[in-house]
N, C-alpha and C positions, 0 to 999 in steps of 0.2 A: 252884238251886244257884249261888251265887256265883261270878263270874269267877275269883276266884283258887283256888276249889276244883277248878272245870273245869280251870285251868292246870295245877293240881298232879295232878290224875287223869291227864290225858292224857299229860303228860311223865313221870310215874311210870310209867306203863305203858310207855312208849316205851324209857325207861331201862332197865327190866327185861328188855325184849325184846332189847336191845342187848347186855345183860351177860350173859346166856344164850347168846350167840353167833348170834341169830337173824340172817340178812341183812338189811341195810337195808331192801331192796324189800319183803321180807314183813312185817318190824316195821310198817312204814308202812301196808301193806296191811290189817295187823291191827287197827291203831288208826283207820284210815278205816272199816272195818266197824263197829267197836264205835261210834264217834261218829256215824257215818250212823244208826244206830239210835237212839241216846239224844238227837241233837241237830236232825238232819234229817228226823226222822218216819218212822222205821221202813222201811217196804217202798219208800215214796216216797225216803228217804234212800239205799237200797240201789241204786235206779233212777240217782239222782244220781251215784252213786260209779261206776257201769258208764259213763254219757254223759261224766264228767269223765275217765275215764281215755282213752276213746277220743278225746276233744279235745285232750287235752294230747301224746298222739303222734303225732297228725296235725296239729299245729301247724307251720305252714310256717317258723317262725322256727328252729325246730330241725333244719332240713334240712341245715345246713352241718356237722352234726357227724360223720355216717358219710363225708362227703367228706373232712373235714379227718383222720380217723382213716385213711382209704385211702391217703392220700398217704404217712404215714409207714409203714403196712405195706407198701405196694408197695416203698417204699426199702429197707425191712428184709430182705423175702424176696427182691428181685432182686440183693442185695449190693451195690447202687450206692451205699448209705450208707458200706459198708466201705472201697470205693475212695476216697470224699471223705476219710475217717479217714487212710487210707495216704497221700494227697496231702498233708495237713497234717503227717504224720509226715516226709515228705521235706524240707518246706519250712522248717519251723520247727527252728532249731538254735542254739545258743550262749546259751540262756538258764536259769536254774536251774530245776530240776523240769521238764525239757522234756516229759516225756509227762504230766504234770498238768496241762501248760499246753495240750497238743494235745487232752486231754480237754474242757477249757473251750472252746475255739475249735471244736473240732469239734462239741460239744454244743451251742454257741449257733448255729452252721450250722444243724445237724440240728433245732433248736429252730425255726426259722423255716420249716421244711419239713414238720415232723410234728405231726400234732394228739395224738399220745399220748405222755404224760409217762413212763409205764412203759417203752414200747418205746425211748425215748431211753436210759433208765438200763441197761436190759437189754441192749442192743446195745452201748453204750460199756463196760459191767460185764464182759460176756463177751468183748470183744475187747482191750481195753486192760489190765484189772486182772490178768490172769496174766502179761502182759509186766512190767508194772512192778514185781510182787512178784519176779518172775524176778531182775529187774535190781536188787535190793535195796532197792526203795523201801519206806519205813515203810509199814504196811497204814493208818495213818489218812491219809498224804497221798496214799495211792493211791485209797482208797474215798471221801475226802470230798468230791473235785471232781467225781467222777461222780454222786454223789448229788445234789450242790448243782446242778449244770447241768441235771440232770432237772426239778428245780424249776423252774428259769426257763423251761422250755419252756411252763408255764401262761401267763407274761407275754408271751412273743414270740408273735405271730400266725403261724399258725394255732392255735387253741386251742379244743378241745371245750368244756372247762370254761368259757371265757369266755363262748362261744355259749350255754351254758346258763344263766350268771349273768345275762347281758343280758336273755334270755329271761323268767327267772323274777321280775328285779328291775325290768323295764319299762325298762332302759337301753339307748340305741342300741347294738345290736350292732355295727356297723361302727365307731361311734366308741370303743368299750370294746376292739376288738382293735387299734385304731391307737395308744390311750391306754397300752397296755402296752409298747410298743416301747421307748421310752426309759428308763422303769424298769428293764426288763429287761436292756437293753445296759449300764446303770451296773451294776446288781449284777454282770453277769457281769466286768466290769473291776474290781470290789472283790474279786471272788475271785481273779482273776488276780494282783492286787497282793498279796494275803494269800499265795498259793501261793509266789510268787517271794520274798517277804520271809522266809517260812519256810525255804526252801531256802536262801536266802543267809546266814541267820543261824545256820541248822544244817545244813550241807552233807551231813552223814551220812545225813540223812532222804532223801535224793534222790541218789545217786550219778550222777556225769555218764553221758550214755548217748547221745551224739550218732550219727548214723548215718554212715557212709562220706561223706567230702566229695564233694558234687556240685556242678556249675556251671551257669548258664545253664539252657536248655531243661530238662536233666536235673533241674533242681531244681524250676523253677517252671512247667514244662508240665504236669506231672500234675494241679497246682493249677488252673491255667487250665481243663484239659479237664474235669476232674472236679467241681469245686465250683461253677464259673461257671454251669452250667445251674441248679443247685440255688438259688443267689442269685437268678436270673433268675426262676423260678417263685415265689419270694417277693416280688420286686418286682411280677411279674404281679398276684397277690392283691391286693397293698397298692394299687397304682395303679387296679386296675378299681373298689374301693369308694371310694377316695379321690376319684376323677374323676367318680363317678356313672356309669361306663358300666356297672356291674352291681350286683345287689344282693350282700349277703354270701351268700346262697347260690348265686347265679350264679357270684360270685367263687371260693367253694369248689370249684363244679363245675369252673371252668376250671383251677385248681389242680391237681385230681385228673387232669383230662384231661391236661395238661401233663406231670405226673409220668409218667403211662403213656407218652406219645409219647417222653419223653427215655429211659426205660427200654428202648423198642422201638429208638430210635435207637443205643442201646448194646450191643443185642442181648443183653440180659440178661432181658427178659421172657418166661420160659416158662409154659407152661402149667399148670406145677406152682405154680410162684412167684405166678401170679395167682390161682390157686384157694386157696392157702394165706392170701394176703393178704385175699381176700375173705370168708374163715373167719374171719380174725382181727377184721376189720372189722364182722362181723355179730356176734361175740362181745361184742366191747367195747360196740358200741353197742347191743345187746339189754341188756346190763347198765344202762347208762346210763338208756336209754328205759324200762326197767322200773321204775326208781326213780323217774322223773318221773311215771309214772302216778298215784303218792300224792301230787304236789305240790299239784295245784289242789284236790283234797278236803280235804287237811289244812289247808289255809289256810281253805277255806270252813268246817271244823268249829271252827277256831280264832275265825272270826270270829262264828258262831252262838252258840257258847257265850259269847260275852262276853269271852274272854280275851284277843285283840288289842286291843279297844278299852280295856278295863280296864286291862292293863300300860301301852300307849302314853298312855292319859290319867293315870297315875299318873306317868309320867316328865314329862309336860308340866307337870301342876299342882305337882311338886315343886320347881319354881324353880331346877332346876340349870343351871350354865352349860353351854354347848354343848361346850366343850372337854372337860368332866367328862363329859357322856353318851358323846362319841365315844371318850374313854378306855376307858369301860365297855364299849362295844361292841367294841373291838379287843381289849381283853384276854378278853372272854367268847370271842370267835374263837380266840384262841391257845390257851386252855384246852380248847375243843372239839376243836381240830385235834390235840390229844394223843391224844384217845380215839375219835372218830368220822372217818368217811369225809367227803370234801370235799361231795358232793352232799347228804348228810344233813346237814351244817352249813347249807347253803343252805336246805333246806327247813324247818328248825327255826328258822333266825335271820330270813330275807327278810322272813316276815309282820310281825315287830316291827320291823324295822330301816327299812325303805323308809318307812313311815309317819312317821317321826322323821325321816329324811332330808329329806322334803317339808317337815315342819315347820320344822326349823331352816334351810332353803334352802341347804343344802348342793349343790355341783355333783354330780350323779349318776356323771359319769365319774371325777372325783375320789375319790368315795368308793367307786366301783367298782374302782380300781385298788388303793386301799388293801384292799379285801375281797379282791383276788385275791392280794396279797403274804401277806396272812394265811393264806390257804388254801394259798399255796406253802409257807408254814412249816409248815403241818399236814401236808404229804407228808414233813416231815424229822423232826418233833419225836417222840421216845419217847414212849409205848412202842409206839405204832399207826400211826406214819408209813408210808404205802403204799411210799415208795423206799426207807425201812430192810429192809423185807420183801423188795423186789424184789433189794436187795443183798445180803440173807442168801440168797438162793437162787441167786447165781452167786458168791458168795465162797467161797474154801476152808473145809472144816468146821473145821479147827484154829483159823481165827480166831473169837474168842469174840464173841458179840452186844454185849456191853459195848464192844468195841473200835469195833464199826459206829457205837454210839450216840454214843461219844466223837469219833470221825472228823466226824461232822456237825455237832457243835456250834458250832465257829467261823461255819461258814455260817449257822448258825440266828442267832446274834448279829448277824451282817452284814444278814440280811433284817430283824432289828428295827430295826438302824441306817437300812435303806432305808424302813421306814415311818416313822421320823422325819423323814429327807430330804423325803417326800412330803407330810407335815404342814407342814412349815416351808416347803417351795417347791412349792407345787401346781401351777406350771407344768410340772413334771417329766411330770406326767400329763395336764394340760389343753391344753399349747402345742402336740403335734403334733397333735391332732384339730383345734383351732382354725386350725392352718395349713393342714391339708389338706382339711378337711371344712367349717370355718367354725362349727364346734361349740363 
């Protein structure tokens, strides 16, 4: 069988399984079983599938994932995240669309301590969306910032998907975690500028709703008490990695331990809350790790079938300019993001993309940040963006789904603009890792 026939067969079956609604983990498992029989030697191939599955989920580089998820789950279930949001609500005043600004600022801080994108969106959506709608905010200006800042969670460490991308792509995990900080902060600033400009241009979108005036400690004290510990946990994780004091796994464990200690000091960590946090961590980590089981075998099948070498060789021999190849890769990711989840995107594309990254001599951290931004957009793009479904679950039923789609589109365009900025100014992605890690 020719390489292009193998490629068409494997991806044809995969597309069919995904279209009929089979979960991604089961779809890749089915592909692996078929590929093992056809390309890896029957029974010996099936045994290889089992060995690969065990090796993939016991990979030490993946151990930060449950720790990062646990940090967000503990903050969510103990109510400490809600106290931080209330503190921002008291401190921020006198700006257009104040509650939308609170959503962006609080979401950015929560992103810096939570490894779960969905948790960020669900928390902000359940707490702030009803208040904004009650105060007369236009649904688009209320929902859009909450979904958009949930996507930034992928760029600002800790991020479970960043760890997974680094592991699967062979990119330095500590470097990739730090590389996302500057683009994530720039994107959050772009969101803030758009929100305030929209509300300034059309005040009816967000009626003024400042809280009763307070001064001094009454205004700034809650911010200091409830937010400073979260910022310090973020600093602890970053400094531990950048200074070489701890590996990414050890830094994640330190962050999780610090989060639990902070919740204990605030007397908010009950047995029920801890149990819920652990169950949530196990559920989310289990879904991710189950999909990872198919990663190594799927890559091997593509390699043994000749599909990887054939397609990569075709691109190399085509004489295309590097920028054309990169543009095609980014376009493919943006299109895939409309239809499949982020882990599936990685499993489908990385076996082909990373040899091309090495061939053209691109900086892996720079490419990794571009990849993360594309995946972040995948969370937001209709029809299957994960954060769109999360917002649908917390938004009132009378708000039509098309309003949710429309609310997120300005932020998708800003994400595309962020891709352009990183392409034009690679230092946005590579500068901080070079400064802190020498990479």
